[in-house]
C-alpha positions, 0 to 999 in steps of 0.5 A: 482511480480510474474505476467506479464501483457499480455494485451494491451500495454504489452511488446509483444503487437502489439500496439507498433511501433518502433517509439513509443517505442523509443519516450517513451524509452521503451524496453523489458528489463524493468523488473518490469515496464509495460504499461497499458491502462487506462480502463484496469488499472481501471479494475484491480486496485482499488488504486494507491499510489505514495510515495516520501520519502525525504532522511531524512525520515525513512521507516520501514516495518514489516510483522505481522499476524492478525490471532486471536482476540488479538490486535497487538501493535508496539512501535515506539520511536521518539526522536524529533518532527516529522510528521509520517504516519502509514499504515496497508496493508492487502493482496490484495485478490480481486476476491477471496471472496465469500461474500463481508463481508469476504473481509478484516479484520476491522482495525484501527490505534491508536497513543498514546504518553507516558506521565508518569508511564505507562499512555498515551495520545491519539494523533490520530486514524483512523476510523475503516474500512474494507479496504485493506489499513488503514492510520493514520498520526500525 
């Protein structure tokens, strides 16, 4: 990211002692990682996602723009039975909205399976929601 945490427990915070830094193995050169107190975390973050991908998992990310009334489609071809998770992440715009109804686009994910001659069966879908993250799993 382009920001540096400067609050309690930041790299330059006076709360750190030499023994404590040593105990948690924290150094000033830990770029991209930071320590933050729980009350500050709850103030600045509304979600936390922890994801572990097995070595055999595939992770595909694509940047898309949802600027118009058209639906956006992505085709994913799977050659054997598998568990799948599809997610839409909208740009985090917390604190920039004048009207709560302007926060995020209403979004949903639908997963279809081709059956024959351009026909599809519905496998699953997410609910329509106005959230930053929309998840759909098969």
